[in-house]
C-alpha positions as CSV (number, residue, x, y, z in Angstrom):
1,M,0.0,0.0,0.0
2,T,1.2,3.5,-0.8
3,L,0.1,7.0,0.4
4,M,-1.3,7.8,-3.1
5,K,-3.5,4.7,-3.0
6,V,-4.7,5.6,0.5
7,L,-5.7,9.0,-0.7
8,A,-7.8,7.5,-3.5
9,T,-10.4,6.4,-0.9
10,G,-12.2,9.7,-0.6
11,R,-15.1,10.6,-2.9
12,D,-14.1,13.3,-5.4
13,D,-16.6,15.9,-4.1
14,A,-16.2,15.1,-0.4
15,V,-14.5,17.6,1.9
16,A,-10.9,16.6,2.8
17,L,-9.4,19.6,4.5
18,I,-10.9,22.7,6.1
19,A,-9.5,25.4,8.3
20,P,-10.7,28.5,10.1
21,A,-12.3,31.0,7.8
22,T,-11.1,29.1,4.7
23,P,-12.9,27.4,1.8
24,A,-12.8,23.6,1.9
25,L,-10.5,21.5,-0.2
26,T,-12.2,18.4,-1.7
27,F,-10.5,15.0,-2.1
28,A,-10.3,15.6,-5.9
29,G,-8.5,18.9,-5.2
30,L,-6.2,17.3,-2.7
31,R,-5.3,14.5,-5.0
32,A,-4.6,17.0,-7.8
33,L,-2.4,19.0,-5.4
34,V,-0.4,15.9,-4.4
35,T,0.1,14.9,-8.0
36,E,1.2,18.4,-8.9
37,T,3.6,18.5,-6.0
38,V,5.3,15.2,-6.9
39,Q,5.5,16.4,-10.5
40,T,7.1,19.7,-9.5
41,L,9.7,17.9,-7.3
42,N,10.5,15.3,-10.0
43,R,11.0,18.1,-12.5
44,A,13.5,19.7,-10.1
45,G,15.4,16.4,-9.9
46,V,14.0,15.2,-6.6
47,G,12.4,11.8,-6.5
48,R,11.8,8.5,-4.6
49,N,13.7,8.2,-1.3
50,D,15.3,11.7,-1.7
51,R,15.1,13.6,1.6
52,V,13.0,16.8,1.5
53,A,12.9,18.8,4.7
54,I,9.7,20.7,5.4
55,V,9.6,23.7,7.7
56,L,6.1,25.2,7.7
57,P,3.7,26.6,10.3
58,N,0.9,24.3,11.6
59,G,-2.2,24.2,9.5
60,P,-3.8,22.8,6.4
61,V,-0.8,23.8,4.1
62,M,1.5,21.7,6.3
63,V,-0.9,18.7,6.0
64,A,-1.1,19.1,2.2
65,A,2.6,19.7,1.8
66,F,3.5,16.6,3.9
67,L,1.1,14.4,1.8
68,G,2.5,15.8,-1.5
69,V,6.1,15.4,-0.5
70,A,5.6,11.9,1.1
71,A,3.8,10.6,-2.0
72,G,6.8,10.8,-4.2
73,T,9.9,11.4,-2.0
74,A,11.0,11.0,1.7
75,S,9.4,13.8,3.7
76,A,11.2,15.1,6.7
77,P,9.0,17.6,8.7
78,L,11.0,19.7,11.2
79,N,9.8,21.7,14.1
80,P,9.6,25.3,12.9
81,G,10.5,26.5,16.4
82,Y,14.0,25.1,16.2
83,R,17.0,27.4,16.6
84,A,19.7,27.7,13.9
85,D,22.1,25.2,15.6
86,E,19.2,22.6,15.7
87,F,18.4,23.1,12.1
88,E,22.0,22.7,11.1
89,F,22.2,19.4,13.0
90,Y,19.0,18.0,11.5
91,L,19.4,19.2,8.0
92,S,23.0,17.8,7.9
93,D,22.0,14.6,9.6
94,L,19.2,14.0,7.1
95,N,21.4,14.8,4.1
96,A,18.4,16.8,2.8
97,K,18.2,17.2,-0.9
98,A,15.9,20.3,-0.6
99,L,14.1,22.4,2.0
100,I,10.5,23.5,1.6
101,A,9.9,26.8,3.4
102,Q,7.0,29.3,3.2
103,A,7.7,32.5,1.2
104,G,7.5,35.6,3.4
105,V,7.9,33.6,6.7
106,D,11.2,34.2,8.3
107,S,13.0,31.1,9.7
108,P,16.6,30.3,10.8
109,A,16.3,27.2,8.6
110,I,16.6,29.4,5.5
111,A,20.0,30.8,6.4
112,V,21.2,27.3,7.5
113,A,20.1,25.8,4.2
114,E,22.0,28.5,2.3
115,K,25.1,27.8,4.4
116,L,24.8,24.1,3.8
117,K,24.1,24.7,0.1
118,I,20.7,22.9,0.3
119,P,18.3,24.2,-2.4
120,I,15.3,26.0,-1.1
121,I,11.8,25.4,-2.6
122,W,9.5,28.3,-1.8
123,L,5.9,27.5,-1.0
124,T,3.2,30.1,-1.4
125,P,-0.3,29.3,0.1
126,T,-3.3,29.8,-2.2
127,P,-6.2,29.5,0.2
128,E,-8.6,30.8,-2.4
129,R,-8.2,27.4,-4.1
130,G,-9.2,25.6,-0.9
131,A,-7.7,24.9,2.6
132,G,-4.1,23.7,2.2
133,S,-3.6,24.7,-1.4
134,F,-0.2,26.1,-2.5
135,T,2.2,26.6,-5.3
136,L,5.9,25.7,-5.3
137,D,8.8,27.7,-6.8
138,T,11.9,25.5,-7.3
139,G,14.0,28.5,-8.3
140,A,17.3,27.7,-10.0
141,M,17.0,23.9,-9.5
142,P,17.5,22.0,-12.7
143,L,14.3,21.2,-14.5
144,S,13.4,18.2,-16.5
145,S,10.2,16.8,-18.0
146,A,10.1,13.8,-15.6
147,G,7.2,12.8,-13.4
148,P,5.1,12.3,-11.6
149,T,6.7,9.2,-10.3
150,F,4.9,8.0,-7.2
151,A,6.6,6.1,-4.4
152,E,6.4,2.3,-4.1
153,P,5.4,0.4,-0.8
154,D,9.0,-0.2,0.3
155,D,10.2,3.4,-0.4
156,I,10.7,5.7,2.5
157,A,7.8,8.1,3.0
158,L,8.7,9.8,6.3
159,V,11.9,10.4,8.1
160,L,11.9,11.5,11.8
161,H,14.4,11.7,14.6
162,T,13.9,10.2,18.0
163,S,13.6,12.8,20.8
164,G,17.2,12.3,21.9
165,T,16.7,13.1,25.5
166,T,19.6,11.0,26.7
167,S,21.8,10.6,23.6
168,R,22.2,11.8,20.0
169,P,18.8,11.6,18.2
170,K,18.5,8.6,16.0
171,I,17.0,8.7,12.4
172,V,13.8,6.7,12.1
173,P,12.9,6.0,8.4
174,L,9.3,4.9,7.9
175,A,8.3,3.3,4.6
176,Q,5.1,3.9,2.6
177,K,3.8,0.5,3.9
178,N,4.5,1.5,7.5
179,I,2.5,4.7,7.5
180,C,-0.3,3.2,5.5
181,A,-0.6,0.4,8.0
182,T,-0.8,2.9,10.9
183,A,-3.5,4.8,9.0
184,R,-5.5,1.6,8.7
185,N,-4.9,0.6,12.3
186,V,-6.0,4.0,13.8
187,S,-9.1,4.3,11.5
188,T,-10.2,0.8,12.3
189,T,-9.7,1.3,16.1
190,L,-11.8,4.5,16.0
191,R,-14.3,3.2,13.4
192,L,-13.8,6.3,11.3
193,T,-16.1,6.8,8.4
194,P,-16.6,9.5,5.7
195,E,-19.2,11.0,8.0
196,D,-16.7,11.8,10.7
197,R,-14.7,15.1,11.0
198,G,-11.6,15.4,13.2
199,L,-10.3,18.5,14.8
200,A,-6.5,18.5,14.3
201,I,-4.7,20.4,17.1
202,M,-1.4,18.3,17.4
203,P,1.8,19.7,16.0
204,L,2.3,18.4,12.4
205,F,6.0,17.8,12.7
206,H,5.1,15.0,15.2
207,I,4.1,11.4,14.3
208,H,0.9,11.7,16.4
209,G,-0.4,14.7,14.5
210,L,0.7,13.4,11.1
211,M,-0.7,9.9,11.5
212,A,-3.6,9.9,13.9
213,A,-5.0,13.4,13.4
214,T,-4.6,13.6,9.6
215,L,-3.6,10.5,7.6
216,A,-5.9,8.1,9.4
217,P,-9.1,10.1,8.8
218,L,-8.1,11.0,5.2
219,S,-7.5,7.3,4.5
220,V,-11.2,6.5,4.9
221,G,-12.5,9.6,3.1
222,S,-13.1,11.5,6.4
223,S,-12.5,15.2,6.7
224,V,-10.0,17.1,8.9
225,F,-10.4,20.6,10.3
226,C,-6.8,21.9,10.6
227,S,-6.1,24.4,13.4
228,P,-3.0,26.6,13.3
229,G,-1.7,24.8,16.4
230,F,-3.0,24.0,19.9
231,N,-4.6,26.9,21.8
232,A,-6.8,26.1,24.8
233,L,-8.5,29.6,24.5
234,K,-9.5,28.9,20.9
235,F,-10.3,25.2,21.1
236,F,-14.0,25.6,21.7
237,S,-14.6,28.2,19.0
238,W,-12.8,25.8,16.6
239,L,-15.0,23.0,17.8
240,E,-18.1,25.1,17.1
241,E,-16.9,26.3,13.7
242,S,-15.6,22.9,12.5
243,R,-18.6,20.8,13.8
244,A,-15.9,18.1,14.4
245,N,-17.0,15.0,16.3
246,W,-13.7,13.8,17.6
247,Y,-10.1,14.9,18.3
248,T,-6.8,13.4,19.4
249,A,-4.3,15.0,21.8
250,V,-1.6,14.5,24.4
251,P,-2.7,14.5,28.1
252,T,-1.4,18.0,28.9
253,M,-3.6,19.4,26.1
254,H,-6.6,17.5,27.5
255,Q,-5.9,19.1,30.8
256,A,-5.7,22.6,29.3
257,I,-9.0,22.0,27.5
258,L,-10.7,20.9,30.7
259,S,-9.5,24.1,32.4
260,R,-11.6,26.1,29.9
261,A,-14.6,23.7,29.7
262,G,-16.6,25.4,32.5
263,H,-16.8,28.6,30.4
264,N,-17.9,26.7,27.3
265,A,-20.7,24.4,28.5
266,A,-23.1,25.6,25.8
267,I,-20.7,24.7,23.0
268,I,-20.0,21.3,24.5
269,A,-23.7,20.6,24.8
270,A,-24.4,21.8,21.2
271,H,-21.5,19.9,19.6
272,K,-21.5,16.4,20.9
273,L,-18.3,14.4,20.4
274,R,-18.4,10.8,19.3
275,L,-15.0,10.1,21.0
276,I,-11.9,11.7,22.4
277,R,-8.5,10.0,21.8
278,S,-5.4,10.4,24.0
279,S,-1.9,9.2,23.1
280,S,1.9,9.9,23.3
281,S,2.1,9.9,27.1
282,S,0.2,8.4,30.0
283,L,-3.3,9.8,30.7
284,P,-3.9,10.1,34.5
285,P,-7.1,8.1,35.4
286,Q,-8.4,11.3,37.1
287,V,-8.2,13.2,33.8
288,F,-9.8,10.3,31.9
289,A,-12.8,10.4,34.3
290,E,-13.1,14.2,34.1
291,L,-12.9,14.2,30.3
292,E,-15.7,11.6,30.0
293,K,-17.9,13.4,32.5
294,T,-17.4,16.8,30.9
295,F,-17.9,15.8,27.2
296,G,-20.2,12.8,27.7
297,A,-18.0,10.9,25.2
298,P,-15.8,7.8,25.5
299,V,-12.1,8.5,26.0
300,I,-9.9,6.1,24.0
301,E,-6.3,6.0,25.4
302,S,-3.8,4.7,22.9
303,Y,-0.1,3.8,22.9
304,G,2.2,5.0,20.2
305,M,5.8,5.8,19.3
306,T,7.7,7.0,16.3
307,E,9.4,3.7,15.5
308,A,5.9,2.1,15.1
309,A,4.7,4.9,12.8
310,H,2.6,5.8,15.9
311,Q,-0.1,3.4,17.1
312,M,0.7,0.1,18.9
313,A,-2.2,-0.5,21.3
314,S,-5.5,1.1,22.1
315,N,-8.5,0.9,24.4
316,L,-11.7,0.1,22.6
317,L,-14.8,2.0,21.7
318,P,-18.1,0.8,23.4
319,P,-19.2,-1.9,23.6
320,G,-15.6,-2.9,24.0
321,A,-14.0,-2.2,27.4
322,R,-12.1,0.9,28.3
323,K,-9.7,0.4,31.2
324,P,-8.4,3.7,32.7
325,G,-4.8,3.4,33.5
326,T,-4.1,1.0,30.6
327,V,-3.3,1.7,27.0
328,G,-5.6,-1.1,25.8
329,V,-5.0,-4.1,23.7
330,A,-2.8,-4.7,20.7
331,A,-4.2,-2.4,17.9
332,G,-2.2,-3.3,14.8
333,P,1.1,-4.9,15.6
334,D,1.8,-7.9,17.8
335,V,2.5,-6.8,21.3
336,E,4.2,-8.9,24.1
337,I,6.2,-8.5,27.3
338,M,9.9,-9.6,27.2
339,S,12.5,-10.4,29.8
340,D,16.0,-8.9,29.8
341,D,17.3,-12.1,28.2
342,G,14.8,-12.1,25.3
343,K,12.1,-14.5,26.6
344,I,8.4,-13.7,26.1
345,L,6.8,-13.5,29.5
346,P,3.4,-14.8,30.6
347,R,0.4,-12.5,31.3
348,G,0.8,-10.6,34.5
349,A,4.6,-10.5,34.5
350,T,6.4,-7.2,34.3
351,G,9.1,-6.6,31.6
352,E,9.9,-4.7,28.5
353,I,7.1,-4.1,26.0
354,V,8.0,-5.4,22.5
355,I,6.3,-5.2,19.2
356,R,6.4,-6.5,15.6
357,G,4.2,-5.7,12.6
358,D,3.9,-4.0,9.2
359,N,3.8,-0.6,10.8
360,V,7.2,-1.0,12.6
361,T,10.3,0.6,11.1
362,S,12.9,-1.9,9.7
363,G,15.6,-0.2,11.8
364,Y,17.4,3.0,12.6
365,E,19.4,4.5,9.8
366,S,23.2,4.0,9.7
367,N,23.2,2.8,13.4
368,P,24.0,-0.9,13.7
369,K,24.7,-0.5,17.5
370,A,21.2,0.9,18.1
371,N,19.6,-1.7,15.9
372,A,21.4,-4.5,17.7
373,E,20.1,-3.2,21.0
374,A,16.6,-2.5,19.7
375,F,15.7,-5.8,17.9
376,T,15.6,-9.2,19.5
377,N,14.4,-12.2,17.5
378,G,12.4,-9.9,15.2
379,W,10.8,-8.0,18.1
380,F,11.4,-4.3,18.5
381,R,12.1,-3.4,22.1
382,T,10.2,-0.2,22.9
383,G,12.2,0.8,26.0
384,D,8.9,0.9,28.0
385,Q,8.3,-1.3,31.0
386,G,4.8,-2.8,31.5
387,A,2.6,-5.8,32.0
388,M,-0.4,-7.3,30.3
389,D,-3.5,-8.5,32.1
390,S,-5.5,-11.7,31.4
391,D,-7.7,-9.8,28.9
392,G,-4.7,-8.6,27.0
393,Y,-4.8,-5.0,28.3
394,L,-1.4,-3.3,28.6
395,S,-0.3,-1.2,31.5
396,I,2.8,0.9,31.2
397,T,4.8,1.3,34.4
398,G,7.2,3.8,32.8
399,R,10.1,4.3,30.5
400,L,13.0,2.0,31.5
401,K,15.3,5.1,31.4
402,E,12.8,7.1,33.5
403,I,12.6,4.6,36.3
404,I,14.0,6.3,39.4
405,N,16.7,4.3,41.1
406,R,16.9,5.4,44.7
407,G,19.7,3.4,46.3
408,G,18.6,0.2,44.5
409,E,14.9,0.8,45.1
410,K,13.1,1.2,41.7
411,I,10.3,3.8,41.6
412,S,7.9,4.3,38.7
413,P,7.3,8.1,38.3
414,R,3.8,7.4,37.0
415,E,2.8,5.6,40.2
416,V,3.7,8.8,42.2
417,D,2.0,11.0,39.6
418,E,-1.3,9.1,40.0
419,V,-1.3,9.4,43.8
420,L,-0.6,13.1,43.8
421,M,-3.3,13.6,41.2
422,D,-5.8,12.3,43.7
423,H,-5.2,15.3,46.0
424,P,-7.9,17.8,45.5
425,A,-5.5,20.7,45.2
426,V,-3.4,19.2,42.4
427,A,-4.2,20.1,38.8
428,Q,-1.1,18.6,37.1
429,V,2.1,16.9,38.2
430,V,5.3,15.4,36.9
431,T,7.5,13.1,39.0
432,F,11.2,12.8,38.1
433,G,14.6,11.8,39.4
434,I,16.8,14.3,41.1
435,P,20.6,13.4,41.2
436,H,21.8,12.5,44.7
437,E,25.4,12.0,45.9
438,K,24.8,8.8,48.0
439,L,21.6,7.3,46.7
440,G,22.1,8.0,43.0
441,E,18.7,9.5,42.6
442,E,16.0,11.0,44.8
443,V,12.3,11.5,44.1
444,G,11.1,15.0,43.1
445,A,7.8,16.3,41.8
446,I,6.6,19.5,40.1
447,V,3.0,20.4,40.9
448,V,0.6,22.8,39.3
449,K,-2.0,23.8,41.9
450,R,-5.8,24.0,41.2
451,E,-7.1,27.5,41.1
452,G,-8.1,28.8,44.6
453,T,-6.0,26.3,46.5
454,A,-2.8,26.6,48.5
455,P,-1.3,23.2,49.4
456,T,2.1,23.1,51.1
457,E,5.0,20.8,50.2
458,R,4.6,19.1,53.6
459,E,0.9,18.5,53.0
460,L,1.5,16.8,49.7
461,R,4.3,14.7,51.0
462,D,2.2,13.6,53.9
463,F,-0.6,12.7,51.5
464,V,1.7,10.5,49.4
465,A,3.0,8.9,52.5
466,T,-0.4,7.5,53.4
467,R,-0.5,5.7,50.0
468,L,3.0,4.7,49.1
469,A,6.1,3.4,50.8
470,D,8.4,6.0,52.4
471,F,11.1,5.6,49.7
472,K,8.6,6.6,47.0
473,V,7.6,9.9,48.8
474,P,9.0,12.9,46.9
475,K,11.7,14.6,49.0
476,K,11.2,17.8,47.0
477,V,7.9,19.2,45.7
478,I,8.2,22.3,43.5
479,F,5.2,24.5,42.7
480,M,5.1,25.9,39.2
481,D,2.4,27.7,37.2
482,E,3.0,25.3,34.3
483,I,4.6,21.9,33.8
484,P,7.7,22.1,31.7
485,K,6.9,20.3,28.4
486,G,8.6,19.4,25.1
487,A,7.8,20.9,21.7
488,T,5.0,18.3,21.2
489,G,3.3,19.0,24.5
490,K,4.7,15.8,26.1
491,L,6.1,15.6,29.6
492,Q,9.9,15.2,29.6
493,R,11.1,13.6,32.8
494,I,14.6,12.7,31.7
495,G,17.0,15.5,32.3
496,L,14.3,17.7,33.9
497,A,16.3,18.2,37.2
498,Q,19.3,19.3,35.2
499,K,17.3,21.6,33.0
500,L,15.7,23.3,35.9
501,G,18.9,23.4,38.0
502,I,17.3,21.3,40.8
503,T,19.5,19.3,43.2
504,A,18.5,17.2,46.2
């Protein structure tokens, strides 16, 4: 399966992309734009498996550009918020053959591309032709009459880097067949149909936004309302304008949306959601319950990662079971629990979560050491610790690298998070390891207080002490107005103490 074949699903006159105050783009229009993009790139000497970096703002143009580039070359979306040094690393590491940037939008990527002698293709939005429409100017790049030559199933469609919180980021190449498998897996899990409309609020340089929020619905002829990026203050007006019936987000976004829900009860009542999806980090059970109560819709927590082209497991829509605190059952690839020595463990045992399937990358690029560590007997080792219950529902106890080692005692940060979230004065929390001279690590927590409350550090520590063993009680509780997050809205526990200058 290829991206172009996936996009052939939508009815010609059906809406594919819409955006705030912008005319809709039909599937016929989207397919024509994708074909035109591949032809333009081919004529400029860029074709299958060539790396094309994309640095564009969030929105429908980014969606359409990604689809057009990925249909005939290897797309490499980059975070437009990167600094010059970061762009230099990523553009060099990718060996990019061209950079697509928006005309009139200043970005450090432009000067870096010029320095590295990477040709720049200028994109100009043409919203009058429909949401996401654009033209490309290849400038002085050599022109030929070639194309369009669309990618084949084994060709690379998408190139992303791992987050690189503890080491040099690794290159993750995802083939056409990988991303198409994930589109099928997500759309099947959520039972998406052409009658559905998703509200896209995730960053579109991130696998979650690209796959679950956009490609999955488009793959079944469903429409996508593309926001210019997450904004809790505008979420409800977008919900009203779009008439979307579902959205997908990370937990910190859900929490920000809930903080505004009380002011938007009328919109919530008038625009009923069919489902809410959560992925990319653990959803506290308390937030799960509040979301379902507020919106009157089932919350589907899923489990994904870049190396799996996103989705690996998911809770089920009714009448299937939703188990708060779990990420559901295998939802596409095979999922098992493995011991350190490579044995598949029985249900109930704790070990490393491993996966295999047609959505999983064939390996990191030019990194035999990482591949030797990541693959065991055909299984990809996710780096997550977890267990599977008798019904096949998967619980994640934490990233193996995030487990706090306090003098030999192993502590799951998520376990402490969930206890603190039960305190009525706690709105958000992230538990993390603080370096300690003698113990190696100590437990710390950052807490965002609920409005109108004033808990003390001692009060919260005492509260945790009633529920957990003494060694799991945070020795330091820091109050902040906002939880520090990465570019995609995910919590980043690794290196947090160092980043904030916190010591025990």
